N, C-alpha and C positions, 0 to 999 in steps of 0.2 A: 476414437468417433469424427467424422469430416464436421469440420464448424464453417459458419458462412460470415459469421459478423467480427470474428478474431480468427486467429491464427497461432497455432502452439506447436513450439519447436523445442528440443532439448538436444545441448551439447554439452557433452561430460555431466557434471555433476549441476547443469547449470539447465532452469527452463525457461522460457521466453515467450511471453504472451503479446501478440500484439493485435490493436483494435484495428481494424478494416471496413467500419460504414462510413460514409458520407458524412465529413465531418465528426467522426465518429459522435454521433448523436447516440443516446443512452436511452433503447427500447426494450420491449419484454423480452424480443428476441437475442437481445446482446446478452441482459443477465441472465438469461438461462443460459445462454452457453459458458459467460463466465463461470458462472454457478459450478456446471458440469467440468470446466476445466480445472478449477480451484479444487473440487471434490478428488477428482483423478490424481494429480499434483498431490496433495498432501498424504494421499495413501502409498504414493511411493517412496520408498527410502533411498532411491539412488538418487533424487535430487535432493537439493542441499541449498538451494536458492534459487526467486525466483526473479526475474526479470519482465517487468511492464514498462510498453510503450505505445504509443498511437501509431506507430508505423510510418508508413511512408509521407502521409499526407501532413500540410501544413499544420493543421492545429491537433494538440492531444485530446483535445474534446469540448465542443460548444456546449456541453450540457444536453439537459432532455430531448428525445424529440417530440415536437409539440402537438403532435394526435396522440402520444402515448402519454403527457402528462395532461392534456387536455382530458382526456378519459378518466384518467385517475382522480382527477380534481371534480371532474361533473358526476363520477358514479355516486350513486345513491347508497351505497356503502361505505360512507365516510372514515366511519371510525375504520373499519378492518381495512380499508385501501392505506389511509395515513401511517396506520403502523407497519403495515408492509410495504411501504417506503421508505420509515425509518431501517429497517432491517435490509435496506436495499444491499449493501455492498459487503453485508457480516460473511459472506463465505471469503471474502478476501481478505477481510479482518482478522478470521479464525484461523488462516494459513499457518501451519505449525512452521514451516521455513520460512523464513526472511525474507520480503520483498521488496524490490527497487524499482523504483518507479521513474523511467527515463522521459521527461516532461518536453516534448518536442515543439511544442507550440503551446496556444492558448489554450487555458484550461478555466473554463468558466462553468457555475451553477453544477450539477451534478459531476460533471467533468473534474470541478476541483474537490468533490466531494470523493470521488473516484482516487484522486492521488493521494487525499488524505488518509484513505484508507489503507495505504500501503506505510512499509517503516523507513524507508530512507527515499528522499526523494531529490531530484537530481535534476537542472533545466537549461534551457537555451536561451542565451541573452534576449531571443524574441520572442518569447513565451509571457503571456500575461494572466494573469488570473484574478477573479470576479468574482461574489456573489449576489448577482443584480436582481434577487429575490425579493426585498422589498419596492423596489420601484416597480413590481408587478402587483403590491398589494402580499406577498407572500413572506417567507422566511424558508433558508435552506429545509430541505426536508427528510436529507438521505445521510444524516450525521453532521453537518457542516458546523451547525450551531456547536456543538460539543466538541468535534476532534479538533477543529481551527482555535479554538482556545486553550485546547490543550497541550497544542504544538506550539502556538505562538504568545500567546497569553490574552489576559482576559481585554486589554487595551487594544489591541492590533487587533484580535479577533471582531471587537464590537464597532470600529472603525471602520474595517473592512467591511463587512456584514450590514450597519444601517445605514452607510453614505452609497451602496452599490456602485461605487468606482472602482475602476482597475486598477491594479499595480503593476510595475512591470516586477523581472527578474531579479534585477538589483535590490529593491526595493521588499521582495519574497526572501532574499539571502539575507537581509539584514534583519527582518523580523523571526527568522529563523522558520520560514517555512518551506522552503528547500537548503540543503545543505551546501551545495554546489551549484555554482552556472558554467556551465562547460558549451564551447562552441559547436553549433549542432552538428558538424561534419562529423563532431568526435564522440557526440552526447551517448551513443550508445554504445561504443567501444569503452568510454569512462564506467558507465552503469553496471555493463560487463566483468571489467576489471575490479571493481567493488565489491559483486556479488562472488566472484572468484575467490577474493580473498578470505570473504566470509565463508565459502564452501570448503577453505582450505583447514578452518579451525575444526574442533572436534565437532560433529553434528550433531549431538546429542546433548552438548554444552550450550551448542549456539542456539536449540531451541527452547531449551530451559532457561536461556538469558530472555529470550522473546520473552518468553511466559512472566516470567519473573519482572520484567520492565512493563508489560501491558498491564497485567493482572495488577501488580502492586500499586499502581497510580488509582485504582478505585478502592484501596485499602487505607484505612489508617497507616502511619507509621509503623508501629509497632505490629501492627496484622503484617504488613510487607516485610518486615525483617523475619518474621516467625517461617513466612512462607519463603522467604529466600534461604534461609536454612534447611527447611525441609526439602528443599531441588537440588541445595548442597550433599545434602547426607546421601539421597535417591544417587547421585552423582558418584560419590564415591564408592557405590557398587560396581561400577560399570567397567568393563575391560580397557575404553577407551580413556578412562582416568589415569588406568594405571599406565598403560599404553603410553601416555602423556607426560608420565613421571617417568618412566624410563627413558623418553627421548631427553629428557631435561638432564639428568644425570649422565645421559651417553654422548650429549652437546650433537644431535641427530635431529632431521624434521621429523615430527611424529605421524607415524601410518593407522590414521584412525580408521575405523570398520564400522562404527554407528552402533557400537554393543556395549 
């Protein structure tokens, strides 16, 4: 389907999602198109990894579109709207394929929450990160308070959220918000190379590994270990697992089929 606020392309086993709104402000139209694209990709067995970027603009995303956010906050359906905002990026979070985020510029407010909904984040040195909501008398509303703490730890998350002050890319690297800082002119290439390495692994194993880590974080250690064992047992029945063993014994690269 044609998109207006994002672009979607595929090269080999990698899908590329690029935002393309002014300042990549997040509104209902962008959210709808992002959800539709995620649904299409999730059902595509040929796609083994996804790269999300802010496109060609100077910012990754400067957050909510002002008119959209005002309408959400001022709506009489406060509880319903608040719940909907909290689930804003669920289509991306629940993608079975790993999502690599190339943060090509500033990621503020919902823009940072969008980045946090991805699995791995790379940033250019010029990028800054902020949750300015407390300066507006609000808190992050689309998962930021929860996902940032899980990624960067409680203390770092509280400092960023409570002060509303921006941090630079090197600070984001230090606290684990991003895993690499890459020159802007190489950022998309590095994100693509990372996605390609992931796509070369066993596709079923990659999906199960993502599920084990993501769901396991919300379980007790004992429950998570049991869940990991269950997924391992299922993997034993796949053709890819048998191919991986054969390739290891024959000292060659495996030829995974996703079965």
